[in-house]
Backbone as a printed PyTorch tensor [residue, N CA C, xyz], in Angstrom:
tensor([[[ -2.7670,   3.6960,  36.7030],
         [ -3.6730,   4.3070,  35.7240],
         [ -5.1100,   3.9380,  36.0700]],

        [[ -5.9530,   4.9590,  36.1890],
         [ -7.3570,   4.7340,  36.4910],
         [ -8.1480,   4.6090,  35.2000]],

        [[ -8.9440,   3.5470,  35.1050],
         [ -9.7650,   3.3060,  33.9260],
         [-11.2210,   3.5550,  34.2550]],

        [[-11.9480,   4.0960,  33.2920],
         [-13.3930,   4.1930,  33.4550],
         [-13.9810,   2.8020,  33.2840]],

        [[-15.2350,   2.6390,  33.6950],
         [-15.8920,   1.3380,  33.5540],
         [-15.9550,   0.9290,  32.0890]],

        [[-16.2300,   1.8870,  31.2030],
         [-16.3140,   1.5870,  29.7770],
         [-14.9650,   1.1250,  29.2300]],

        [[-13.8820,   1.7820,  29.6470],
         [-12.5480,   1.3910,  29.1850],
         [-12.1910,  -0.0010,  29.6970]],

        [[-12.4860,  -0.2320,  30.9710],
         [-12.2230,  -1.5460,  31.5620],
         [-13.0020,  -2.6300,  30.8310]],

        [[-14.2710,  -2.3480,  30.5530],
         [-15.1200,  -3.3150,  29.8510],
         [-14.5830,  -3.6010,  28.4540]],

        [[-14.2230,  -2.5570,  27.7250],
         [-13.7420,  -2.7440,  26.3560],
         [-12.4440,  -3.5390,  26.3120]],

        [[-11.5400,  -3.2690,  27.2380],
         [-10.2850,  -4.0220,  27.2960],
         [-10.5590,  -5.4790,  27.6330]],

        [[-11.4510,  -5.6920,  28.5950],
         [-11.7900,  -7.0540,  29.0100],
         [-12.4240,  -7.8330,  27.8580]],

        [[-13.3530,  -7.1960,  27.1580],
         [-14.0190,  -7.8500,  26.0290],
         [-13.0240,  -8.1660,  24.9160]],

        [[-12.0900,  -7.2560,  24.6750],
         [-11.0940,  -7.4720,  23.6240],
         [-10.1700,  -8.6360,  23.9650]],

        [[ -9.7350,  -8.6990,  25.2100],
         [ -8.8590,  -9.7980,  25.6360],
         [ -9.5720, -11.1330,  25.4720]],

        [[-10.8270, -11.1820,  25.9170],
         [-11.6170, -12.4110,  25.7870],
         [-11.7920, -12.7980,  24.3210]],

        [[-12.0230, -11.8110,  23.4710],
         [-12.2410, -12.0710,  22.0490],
         [-10.9720, -12.6010,  21.3880]],

        [[ -9.8430, -11.9980,  21.6950],
         [ -8.5690, -12.4410,  21.1080],
         [ -8.2510, -13.8680,  21.5440]],

        [[ -8.4330, -14.1570,  22.8280],
         [ -8.1640, -15.5140,  23.3250],
         [ -9.0840, -16.5330,  22.6680]],

        [[-10.3620, -16.1800,  22.5390],
         [-11.3250, -17.0940,  21.9180],
         [-10.9840, -17.3320,  20.4520]],

        [[-10.7270, -16.2540,  19.7160],
         [-10.4410, -16.3860,  18.2850],
         [ -9.1930, -17.2420,  18.0620]],

        [[ -8.1530, -17.0090,  18.8760],
         [ -6.9140, -17.7850,  18.7290],
         [ -7.1560, -19.2530,  19.0340]],

        [[ -7.8850, -19.5290,  20.1270],
         [ -8.1510, -20.9150,  20.5190],
         [ -9.0260, -21.6200,  19.4870]],

        [[-10.0680, -20.9430,  19.0370],
         [-10.9840, -21.5430,  18.0590],
         [-10.2530, -21.8190,  16.7450]],

        [[ -9.4380, -20.8860,  16.3150],
         [ -8.6960, -21.0450,  15.0630],
         [ -7.7260, -22.2200,  15.1510]],

        [[ -6.9480, -22.2960,  16.2410],
         [ -5.9470, -23.3560,  16.3860],
         [ -6.5970, -24.7280,  16.5290]],

        [[ -7.6790, -24.8000,  17.3130],
         [ -8.3620, -26.0800,  17.5030],
         [ -8.9770, -26.5640,  16.1940]],

        [[ -9.5870, -25.6400,  15.4510],
         [-10.1990, -26.0070,  14.1780],
         [ -9.1460, -26.4270,  13.1680]],

        [[ -8.0320, -25.7070,  13.1150],
         [ -6.9390, -26.0700,  12.2140],
         [ -6.4010, -27.4550,  12.5520]],

        [[ -6.2350, -27.7190,  13.8420],
         [ -5.7400, -29.0280,  14.2660],
         [ -6.7020, -30.1310,  13.8440]],

        [[ -7.9890, -29.8660,  13.9840],
         [ -8.9970, -30.8720,  13.6340],
         [ -9.0240, -31.1380,  12.1330]],

        [[ -8.8820, -30.0820,  11.3350],
         [ -8.9850, -30.2540,   9.8870],
         [ -7.6850, -30.7760,   9.2640]],

        [[ -6.5550, -30.4980,   9.9090],
         [ -5.2620, -30.9160,   9.3580],
         [ -4.7990, -32.2500,   9.9320]],

        [[ -4.9110, -32.3800,  11.2760],
         [ -4.3820, -33.5780,  11.9360],
         [ -5.4120, -34.6970,  12.0590]],

        [[ -6.6560, -34.3410,  12.2920],
         [ -7.7000, -35.3560,  12.5180],
         [ -8.9170, -35.0930,  11.6260]],

        [[ -8.7400, -35.0540,  10.3320],
         [ -9.8570, -34.7140,   9.4300],
         [-10.9730, -35.7480,   9.3860]],

        [[-10.6910, -36.9630,   9.8130],
         [-11.7120, -38.0100,   9.7460],
         [-12.5420, -38.1330,  11.0180]],

        [[-12.2100, -37.3440,  12.0480],
         [-12.9440, -37.4370,  13.3080],
         [-14.3780, -36.9190,  13.1480]],

        [[-15.3190, -37.6250,  13.7510],
         [-16.7210, -37.2370,  13.6710],
         [-17.0610, -36.1310,  14.6700]],

        [[-16.3030, -36.0530,  15.7720],
         [-16.6150, -35.0960,  16.8230],
         [-15.7410, -33.8580,  16.6960]],

        [[-16.3060, -32.7130,  17.0850],
         [-15.5640, -31.4620,  17.0360],
         [-15.4990, -30.8650,  18.4390]],

        [[-14.5280, -29.9850,  18.6260],
         [-14.3610, -29.3210,  19.9190],
         [-14.2980, -27.8230,  19.6820]],

        [[-15.1160, -27.0810,  20.3970],
         [-15.1560, -25.6330,  20.2260],
         [-15.2760, -24.9520,  21.5890]],

        [[-14.4590, -23.9280,  21.8520],
         [-14.5330, -23.2080,  23.1260],
         [-15.5120, -22.0370,  23.1110]],

        [[-16.2020, -21.8290,  21.9920],
         [-17.0150, -20.6210,  21.8440],
         [-18.1210, -20.5100,  22.8830]],

        [[-18.8740, -21.5780,  23.1120],
         [-19.9860, -21.5100,  24.0630],
         [-19.4710, -21.2450,  25.4730]],

        [[-18.3670, -21.8560,  25.8550],
         [-17.8050, -21.6370,  27.1890],
         [-17.4450, -20.1670,  27.3920]],

        [[-16.7780, -19.5810,  26.4000],
         [-16.4000, -18.1670,  26.5050],
         [-17.6370, -17.2830,  26.4890]],

        [[-18.6180, -17.6290,  25.6700],
         [-19.8690, -16.8710,  25.6520],
         [-20.5240, -16.8580,  27.0320]],

        [[-20.5520, -18.0030,  27.6880],
         [-21.1710, -18.0900,  29.0160],
         [-20.4440, -17.1970,  30.0160]],

        [[-19.1270, -17.2230,  29.9660],
         [-18.3290, -16.3970,  30.8810],
         [-18.5730, -14.9170,  30.6010]],

        [[-18.5780, -14.5360,  29.3280],
         [-18.7790, -13.1240,  28.9720],
         [-20.2080, -12.6860,  29.2710]],

        [[-21.1880, -13.5650,  29.0590],
         [-22.5680, -13.2260,  29.4140],
         [-22.6860, -12.9360,  30.9000]],

        [[-22.0060, -13.7360,  31.7100],
         [-22.0300, -13.4870,  33.1470],
         [-21.3330, -12.1710,  33.4790]],

        [[-20.2400, -11.8740,  32.7960],
         [-19.4580, -10.6770,  33.0890],
         [-20.1060,  -9.4010,  32.5470]],

        [[-20.5990,  -9.4680,  31.2940],
         [-21.0340,  -8.2420,  30.6270],
         [-22.3740,  -8.3590,  29.9040]],

        [[-23.0910,  -9.4470,  30.0640],
         [-24.4090,  -9.5640,  29.4600],
         [-24.3810,  -9.6810,  27.9430]],

        [[-25.2080,  -8.9030,  27.2360],
         [-25.3700,  -9.0730,  25.7850],
         [-24.1390,  -8.7370,  24.9460]],

        [[-23.1030,  -8.1600,  25.5470],
         [-21.8680,  -7.9160,  24.8010],
         [-21.2450,  -9.2270,  24.3170]],

        [[-21.7110, -10.3390,  24.8590],
         [-21.2220, -11.6500,  24.4310],
         [-21.5630, -11.9480,  22.9780]],

        [[-22.4410, -11.1550,  22.3790],
         [-22.7650, -11.3370,  20.9610],
         [-21.5150, -11.1850,  20.0970]],

        [[-20.6130, -10.3070,  20.5160],
         [-19.3590, -10.1070,  19.7800],
         [-18.5520, -11.3950,  19.7580]],

        [[-18.5280, -12.1000,  20.8790],
         [-17.7550, -13.3310,  20.9920],
         [-18.4610, -14.4930,  20.2980]],

        [[-19.7850, -14.4530,  20.2960],
         [-20.5420, -15.4750,  19.5670],
         [-20.2010, -15.4150,  18.0800]],

        [[-20.2520, -14.2130,  17.5240],
         [-19.9340, -14.0430,  16.1050],
         [-18.4470, -14.2380,  15.8510]],

        [[-17.6050, -13.7560,  16.7760],
         [-16.1590, -13.8720,  16.6040],
         [-15.6790, -15.3080,  16.6250]],

        [[-16.2600, -16.1190,  17.5080],
         [-15.9000, -17.5330,  17.5560],
         [-16.2920, -18.2450,  16.2730]],

        [[-17.4840, -17.9210,  15.7630],
         [-17.9250, -18.5120,  14.5030],
         [-17.0540, -18.0880,  13.3400]],

        [[-16.6440, -16.8240,  13.3440],
         [-15.7950, -16.3090,  12.2770],
         [-14.4340, -17.0040,  12.2630]],

        [[-13.8440, -17.1680,  13.4490],
         [-12.5390, -17.8300,  13.5430],
         [-12.6210, -19.2760,  13.0640]],

        [[-13.7010, -19.9670,  13.4440],
         [-13.8940, -21.3550,  13.0180],
         [-14.0010, -21.4400,  11.4980]],

        [[-14.7740, -20.5240,  10.9190],
         [-14.9920, -20.5650,   9.4680],
         [-13.7180, -20.2460,   8.6920]],

        [[-12.9570, -19.2840,   9.1770],
         [-11.7000, -18.9370,   8.5070],
         [-10.7370, -20.1210,   8.5530]],

        [[-10.6440, -20.7560,   9.7180],
         [ -9.7080, -21.8720,   9.8850],
         [-10.0950, -23.0800,   9.0400]],

        [[-11.3940, -23.2720,   8.8310],
         [-11.8580, -24.4640,   8.1100],
         [-12.1010, -24.2100,   6.6230]],

        [[-11.9020, -22.9710,   6.1780],
         [-12.1600, -22.6560,   4.7730],
         [-13.6180, -22.8060,   4.4160]],

        [[-14.4810, -22.2650,   5.2590],
         [-15.9260, -22.4550,   5.1220],
         [-16.4930, -21.7210,   3.9110]],

        [[-17.6700, -22.1660,   3.5050],
         [-18.4120, -21.5200,   2.4250],
         [-19.1540, -20.3120,   2.9970]],

        [[-19.6260, -19.4080,   2.1460],
         [-20.3990, -18.2540,   2.6390],
         [-21.6070, -18.6740,   3.4760]],

        [[-22.2550, -19.7660,   3.0750],
         [-23.4030, -20.2490,   3.8480],
         [-22.9860, -20.6630,   5.2590]],

        [[-21.8350, -21.2960,   5.3770],
         [-21.3600, -21.7250,   6.6910],
         [-20.9890, -20.5320,   7.5640]],

        [[-20.4850, -19.4710,   6.9600],
         [-20.2210, -18.2440,   7.7260],
         [-21.5030, -17.7540,   8.3820]],

        [[-22.5850, -17.7640,   7.6180],
         [-23.8740, -17.3180,   8.1550],
         [-24.3620, -18.2600,   9.2530]],

        [[-24.2190, -19.5630,   9.0220],
         [-24.6840, -20.5570,   9.9920],
         [-23.9820, -20.3670,  11.3340]],

        [[-22.6750, -20.2200,  11.3040],
         [-21.9210, -20.1440,  12.5540],
         [-21.9200, -18.7550,  13.1790]],

        [[-21.7330, -17.7230,  12.3710],
         [-21.6530, -16.3730,  12.9280],
         [-23.0100, -15.8660,  13.4160]],

        [[-24.0500, -16.1230,  12.6190],
         [-25.3870, -15.6780,  13.0060],
         [-26.0130, -16.6750,  13.9820]],

        [[-25.8830, -17.9620,  13.6680],
         [-26.4830, -18.9890,  14.5220],
         [-25.9630, -18.9650,  15.9430]],

        [[-24.6630, -18.7040,  16.1080],
         [-24.0890, -18.6510,  17.4530],
         [-24.7590, -17.6040,  18.3350]],

        [[-25.2030, -16.5260,  17.7000],
         [-25.7770, -15.4230,  18.4730],
         [-27.0730, -15.8050,  19.1810]],

        [[-27.7300, -16.8650,  18.7110],
         [-28.9460, -17.2990,  19.3950],
         [-28.6230, -17.8210,  20.7960]],

        [[-27.3540, -18.1370,  21.0340],
         [-26.9440, -18.5730,  22.3680],
         [-27.2090, -17.5340,  23.4300]],

        [[-27.3710, -16.2770,  23.0120],
         [-27.6550, -15.2150,  23.9790],
         [-29.0490, -15.3490,  24.5880]],

        [[-29.8400, -16.2890,  24.0660],
         [-31.1430, -16.5660,  24.6840],
         [-30.9660, -17.0180,  26.1250]],

        [[-29.7860, -17.5480,  26.4450],
         [-29.5100, -17.9760,  27.8250],
         [-29.5090, -16.8050,  28.7940]],

        [[-29.4000, -15.5780,  28.2760],
         [-29.4700, -14.3950,  29.1420],
         [-30.8150, -14.3120,  29.8680]],

        [[-31.8380, -14.9230,  29.2820],
         [-33.1610, -14.9150,  29.9160],
         [-33.1360, -15.6170,  31.2720]],

        [[-32.1870, -16.5290,  31.4330],
         [-32.0820, -17.2450,  32.7090],
         [-31.6060, -16.3300,  33.8300]],

        [[-30.9320, -15.2350,  33.4830],
         [-30.5520, -14.2550,  34.5030],
         [-31.7920, -13.6040,  35.0970]],

        [[-32.8070, -13.4310,  34.2590],
         [-34.0710, -12.8610,  34.7400],
         [-34.8320, -13.8680,  35.6020]],

        [[-34.7220, -15.1440,  35.2120],
         [-35.4740, -16.1950,  35.9080],
         [-34.8270, -16.5780,  37.2260]],

        [[-33.5180, -16.8390,  37.1900],
         [-32.8160, -17.3430,  38.3770],
         [-31.9500, -16.2940,  39.0670]],

        [[-31.4760, -15.3220,  38.3070],
         [-30.5480, -14.3410,  38.8670],
         [-29.1050, -14.7830,  38.6790]],

        [[-28.2300, -13.8320,  38.4780],
         [-26.8310, -14.1510,  38.2180],
         [-26.1650, -14.8400,  39.4090]],

        [[-26.5030, -14.3900,  40.6200],
         [-25.8450, -14.9450,  41.7950],
         [-26.1570, -16.4260,  41.9780]],

        [[-27.3990, -16.8150,  41.7420],
         [-27.7620, -18.2250,  41.8820],
         [-27.0280, -19.0690,  40.8400]],

        [[-26.9430, -18.5610,  39.6140],
         [-26.2310, -19.2960,  38.5620],
         [-24.7480, -19.3870,  38.8850]],

        [[-24.1810, -18.3130,  39.3980],
         [-22.7440, -18.2850,  39.6970],
         [-22.3830, -19.1620,  40.8950]],

        [[-23.2390, -19.1950,  41.8860],
         [-22.8980, -19.8620,  43.1460],
         [-23.3340, -21.3190,  43.2310]],

        [[-24.1640, -21.7670,  42.3020],
         [-24.6640, -23.1310,  42.3440],
         [-24.0890, -23.9470,  41.1870]],

        [[-23.5160, -25.0960,  41.5020],
         [-22.9800, -25.9680,  40.4530],
         [-24.0910, -26.4010,  39.5020]],

        [[-25.2340, -26.7640,  40.0660],
         [-26.3540, -27.2370,  39.2490],
         [-26.8180, -26.1490,  38.2830]],

        [[-27.0040, -24.9260,  38.7990],
         [-27.4870, -23.8470,  37.9430],
         [-26.4150, -23.4010,  36.9400]],

        [[-25.1640, -23.5070,  37.3100],
         [-24.0920, -23.2050,  36.3620],
         [-24.1290, -24.1780,  35.1900]],

        [[-24.3030, -25.4530,  35.5060],
         [-24.3860, -26.4740,  34.4540],
         [-25.6140, -26.2440,  33.5770]],

        [[-26.7610, -25.9810,  34.1990],
         [-27.9910, -25.7560,  33.4340],
         [-27.8560, -24.5360,  32.5240]],

        [[-27.2190, -23.4910,  33.0190],
         [-27.0010, -22.2830,  32.2220],
         [-26.1230, -22.5800,  31.0070]],

        [[-25.0540, -23.3420,  31.2280],
         [-24.1410, -23.6800,  30.1300],
         [-24.8220, -24.5790,  29.1030]],

        [[-25.5670, -25.5700,  29.5730],
         [-26.2870, -26.4680,  28.6710],
         [-27.3280, -25.6900,  27.8690]],

        [[-28.0030, -24.7510,  28.5260],
         [-29.0120, -23.9410,  27.8260],
         [-28.3630, -23.1130,  26.7160]],

        [[-27.2160, -22.5210,  27.0060],
         [-26.5070, -21.7270,  25.9950],
         [-26.0640, -22.6120,  24.8360]],

        [[-25.5520, -23.7940,  25.1620],
         [-25.1210, -24.7370,  24.1310],
         [-26.2930, -25.1380,  23.2320]],

        [[-27.4140, -25.4840,  23.8330],
         [-28.5900, -25.8990,  23.0590],
         [-29.1080, -24.7520,  22.1960]],

        [[-29.0640, -23.5450,  22.7330],
         [-29.5190, -22.3840,  21.9720],
         [-28.6160, -22.1280,  20.7620]],

        [[-27.3050, -22.2950,  20.9520],
         [-26.3600, -22.1220,  19.8450],
         [-26.6130, -23.1590,  18.7550]],

        [[-26.7620, -24.4200,  19.1480],
         [-27.0080, -25.4740,  18.1610],
         [-28.3240, -25.2430,  17.4240]],

        [[-29.3270, -24.8090,  18.1530],
         [-30.6210, -24.5190,  17.5300],
         [-30.5040, -23.3420,  16.5650]],

        [[-29.7080, -22.3410,  16.9500],
         [-29.4900, -21.1960,  16.0810],
         [-28.7950, -21.5880,  14.7880]],

        [[-27.7560, -22.4120,  14.9090],
         [-27.0530, -22.8750,  13.7060],
         [-27.9920, -23.6730,  12.8030]],

        [[-28.7760, -24.5290,  13.4200],
         [-29.7200, -25.3630,  12.6490],
         [-30.7640, -24.5010,  11.9510]],

        [[-31.2840, -23.4980,  12.6700],
         [-32.3180, -22.6240,  12.0920],
         [-31.7840, -21.8770,  10.8740]],

        [[-30.5700, -21.3460,  10.9970],
         [-29.9760, -20.6220,   9.8660],
         [-29.7090, -21.5830,   8.7100]],

        [[-29.2450, -22.8030,   9.0440],
         [-28.9360, -23.7710,   7.9810],
         [-30.1690, -24.1560,   7.1770]],

        [[-31.3570, -24.1000,   7.7910],
         [-32.5950, -24.4240,   7.0810],
         [-32.8390, -23.4680,   5.9180]],

        [[-32.3940, -22.2240,   6.0740],
         [-32.5670, -21.2440,   4.9990],
         [-31.7080, -21.5800,   3.7850]],

        [[-30.6890, -22.4250,   4.0050],
         [-29.7990, -22.8050,   2.9080],
         [-30.0580, -24.2380,   2.4430]],

        [[-31.2260, -24.7630,   2.7950],
         [-31.6420, -26.0550,   2.2720],
         [-31.2870, -27.2650,   3.1050]],

        [[-30.8630, -27.0770,   4.3220],
         [-30.5280, -28.2230,   5.1780],
         [-31.7930, -28.9980,   5.5370]],

        [[-31.6330, -30.2840,   5.7800],
         [-32.7590, -31.1240,   6.1740],
         [-33.1300, -30.8590,   7.6330]],

        [[-34.4190, -30.8640,   7.9850],
         [-34.8250, -30.6570,   9.3750],
         [-34.1510, -31.6390,  10.3370]],

        [[-33.9030, -32.8520,   9.8750],
         [-33.2780, -33.8550,  10.7330],
         [-31.8080, -33.6170,  10.9990]],

        [[-31.2140, -32.6180,  10.3600],
         [-29.7850, -32.3450,  10.5500],
         [-29.4710, -31.8470,  11.9490]],

        [[-30.4970, -31.4360,  12.6890],
         [-30.2580, -30.9650,  14.0490],
         [-29.6920, -32.0860,  14.9310]],

        [[-30.0920, -33.3180,  14.6350],
         [-29.5650, -34.4590,  15.3980],
         [-28.0650, -34.5960,  15.1730]],

        [[-27.6410, -34.4320,  13.9380],
         [-26.2070, -34.5190,  13.6230],
         [-25.4270, -33.3850,  14.2710]],

        [[-26.0220, -32.1990,  14.3000],
         [-25.3590, -31.0570,  14.9200],
         [-25.0840, -31.3140,  16.4010]],

        [[-26.1050, -31.7850,  17.1070],
         [-25.9450, -32.0470,  18.5330],
         [-24.9740, -33.2030,  18.7700]],

        [[-25.0790, -34.2420,  17.9560],
         [-24.2300, -35.4230,  18.1460],
         [-22.7550, -35.1050,  17.8890]],

        [[-22.4700, -34.3760,  16.8190],
         [-21.0770, -34.0900,  16.4660],
         [-20.4350, -33.1130,  17.4380]],

        [[-21.2680, -32.3040,  18.1250],
         [-20.7370, -31.2900,  19.0390],
         [-20.8510, -31.7060,  20.5070]],

        [[-21.1630, -32.9710,  20.7570],
         [-21.3450, -33.4210,  22.1380],
         [-20.0650, -33.2880,  22.9640]],

        [[-18.9090, -33.4550,  22.3120],
         [-17.6360, -33.2870,  23.0190],
         [-17.4590, -31.8360,  23.4570]],

        [[-17.9190, -30.9120,  22.6340],
         [-17.8510, -29.4900,  22.9890],
         [-18.7130, -29.1930,  24.2090]],

        [[-19.8580, -29.8450,  24.3220],
         [-20.7290, -29.6270,  25.4770],
         [-20.0110, -30.0180,  26.7630]],

        [[-19.3740, -31.1720,  26.7650],
         [-18.6280, -31.6010,  27.9520],
         [-17.5090, -30.6140,  28.2680]],

        [[-16.8010, -30.1680,  27.2260],
         [-15.7200, -29.2010,  27.4090],
         [-16.2550, -27.8840,  27.9670]],

        [[-17.3800, -27.4240,  27.4360],
         [-17.9700, -26.1540,  27.8800],
         [-18.3610, -26.2100,  29.3520]],

        [[-19.0190, -27.2870,  29.7440],
         [-19.4620, -27.4210,  31.1310],
         [-18.2620, -27.4400,  32.0730]],

        [[-17.2470, -28.2180,  31.7420],
         [-16.0580, -28.3050,  32.5990],
         [-15.3560, -26.9530,  32.6800]],

        [[-15.2330, -26.2670,  31.5440],
         [-14.5540, -24.9680,  31.5240],
         [-15.2820, -23.9360,  32.3770]],

        [[-16.5990, -23.8730,  32.2620],
         [-17.3640, -22.8930,  33.0350],
         [-17.3420, -23.2450,  34.5250]],

        [[-17.3740, -24.5280,  34.8570],
         [-17.2840, -24.9280,  36.2600],
         [-15.9340, -24.5370,  36.8540]],

        [[-14.8850, -24.6570,  36.0720],
         [-13.5580, -24.2230,  36.5370],
         [-13.5310, -22.7020,  36.6910]],

        [[-14.1290, -22.0000,  35.7330],
         [-14.1430, -20.5320,  35.7610],
         [-14.8410, -20.0000,  37.0100]],

        [[-15.9060, -20.6770,  37.4390],
         [-16.6510, -20.1820,  38.6020],
         [-15.8620, -20.3140,  39.9010]],

        [[-14.7920, -21.1040,  39.8880],
         [-13.9560, -21.2820,  41.0760],
         [-12.8270, -20.2550,  41.1450]],

        [[-12.6490, -19.5030,  40.0530],
         [-11.6110, -18.4690,  40.0160],
         [-12.2470, -17.1380,  40.3840]],

        [[-11.7470, -16.5080,  41.4170],
         [-12.3500, -15.2930,  41.9490],
         [-12.5060, -14.2230,  40.8650]],

        [[-13.7490, -13.7930,  40.6510],
         [-14.0310, -12.6960,  39.7480],
         [-14.1630, -13.0530,  38.2840]],

        [[-13.8350, -14.2860,  37.9090],
         [-13.8740, -14.6360,  36.4910],
         [-15.3000, -14.8600,  35.9970]],

        [[-16.0530, -15.6880,  36.7060],
         [-17.4430, -15.9610,  36.3260],
         [-18.3480, -15.1560,  37.2570]],

        [[-18.2980, -13.8350,  37.0900],
         [-19.0220, -12.9270,  37.9800],
         [-19.3410, -11.6370,  37.2330]],

        [[-20.5200, -11.0970,  37.5000],
         [-20.8790,  -9.8050,  36.9350],
         [-19.8040,  -8.7840,  37.3220]],

        [[-19.2340,  -8.1150,  36.3310],
         [-18.0630,  -7.2900,  36.6100],
         [-18.3720,  -6.0040,  37.3600]],

        [[-19.5540,  -5.4540,  37.2150],
         [-19.9110,  -4.2890,  38.0190],
         [-19.9820,  -4.6960,  39.4900]],

        [[-20.6200,  -5.8340,  39.7610],
         [-20.6980,  -6.3380,  41.1370],
         [-19.3090,  -6.6760,  41.6630]],

        [[-18.4780,  -7.2550,  40.7970],
         [-17.1140,  -7.6140,  41.1970],
         [-16.3030,  -6.3800,  41.5700]],

        [[-16.3980,  -5.3300,  40.7760],
         [-15.6450,  -4.1070,  41.0620],
         [-16.1270,  -3.4570,  42.3460]],

        [[-17.4360,  -3.4480,  42.5520],
         [-17.9860,  -2.8950,  43.7970],
         [-17.5080,  -3.7050,  44.9900]],

        [[-17.5290,  -5.0330,  44.8470],
         [-17.1090,  -5.9080,  45.9510],
         [-15.6380,  -5.7200,  46.2940]],

        [[-14.7800,  -5.7080,  45.2810],
         [-13.3470,  -5.5780,  45.5400],
         [-12.9930,  -4.2020,  46.0880]],

        [[-13.7090,  -3.1630,  45.6090],
         [-13.4670,  -1.8160,  46.1370],
         [-13.8770,  -1.7370,  47.5970]],

        [[-15.0050,  -2.3780,  47.9330],
         [-15.4670,  -2.4030,  49.3170],
         [-14.4640,  -3.1260,  50.2120]],

        [[-13.8950,  -4.2260,  49.7040],
         [-12.9020,  -4.9780,  50.4750],
         [-11.6400,  -4.1550,  50.6990]],

        [[-11.2250,  -3.4040,  49.6690],
         [-10.0420,  -2.5600,  49.8090],
         [-10.2810,  -1.4430,  50.8220]],

        [[-11.4970,  -0.8840,  50.7890],
         [-11.8240,   0.1810,  51.7280],
         [-11.7850,  -0.3250,  53.1690]],

        [[-12.2870,  -1.5330,  53.3820],
         [-12.2780,  -2.1100,  54.7290],
         [-10.8590,  -2.3360,  55.2170]],

        [[-10.0050,  -2.7840,  54.3030],
         [ -8.6140,  -3.0370,  54.6780],
         [ -7.8610,  -1.7580,  55.0070]],

        [[ -8.3110,  -0.6300,  54.4170],
         [ -7.6150,   0.6350,  54.6410],
         [ -8.0720,   1.3520,  55.8940]],

        [[ -9.1800,   0.8960,  56.5270],
         [ -9.6750,   1.5090,  57.7640],
         [ -8.8760,   0.9770,  58.9390]],

        [[ -8.2470,   1.8520,  59.7450],
         [ -7.4410,   1.3880,  60.8840],
         [ -8.2800,   0.6010,  61.8760]],

        [[ -7.7150,  -0.4840,  62.3880],
         [ -8.3860,  -1.2800,  63.4080],
         [ -8.3800,  -0.5380,  64.7260]],

        [[ -9.3980,  -0.7440,  65.5830],
         [ -9.5040,  -0.0460,  66.8540],
         [ -8.3040,  -0.3150,  67.7520]],

        [[ -7.6570,  -1.4430,  67.5240],
         [ -6.5190,  -1.7960,  68.3570],
         [ -5.2180,  -1.1840,  67.8970]],

        [[ -5.2190,  -0.5040,  66.7360],
         [ -3.9830,   0.0900,  66.2330],
         [ -3.5520,   1.2380,  67.1300]],

        [[ -2.2460,   1.3280,  67.4150],
         [ -1.6920,   2.3700,  68.2790],
         [ -1.9720,   3.7520,  67.7240]],

        [[ -1.8040,   3.8860,  66.3960],
         [ -1.9970,   5.1890,  65.7600],
         [ -3.4180,   5.6760,  65.9330]],

        [[ -4.3700,   4.7440,  65.8400],
         [ -5.7740,   5.0910,  65.9880],
         [ -6.0670,   5.5040,  67.4260]],

        [[ -5.4900,   4.7820,  68.4150],
         [ -5.7620,   5.0530,  69.8160],
         [ -5.1870,   6.3760,  70.2850]],

        [[ -4.1800,   6.8820,  69.5570],
         [ -3.5560,   8.1330,  69.9630],
         [ -4.3670,   9.3520,  69.5430]],

        [[ -5.3860,   9.1290,  68.7050],
         [ -6.1860,  10.2580,  68.2220],
         [ -7.0430,  10.8230,  69.3410]]])
């Protein structure tokens, strides 16, 4: 079955969203039910956002909001917390500006730039959550608590994205990936000069 680019993109985005929502929901449920006294939290949202930003750019906004929504549902959040996580997460898309500065290929191919990109997205998400929380009366100093409690997530995000970049096509612009793989298939289908069938022509 041949898919258009739009169909391929929509299926890919949906798969990523379902995986993220399921993981975020289960991890949050485990934290609130099994380890409710733990100070640190773990969230895969930023890692998935980074991968989707590399693959499809601003479409990662869907996953930013979706990850926040899954977390809030699992934790029984208040309406204010829904806004903090769903809207605040979207500020993580500020990391897209680094594609303009460094280029996707440099970020994808360099461990250092991959880490910097992930850290930038993480910091942008935390800043977004903090900014939204200020509208609901949070103290300006609460940003320190946000970063401190989510430090485990930062380590998880960096490791996950570094692993993703080692898997062919996963942490890669998908238009470039499709062009590259199609070009490779075309080369493989061209008969070699040494082939008997070719020489008989």
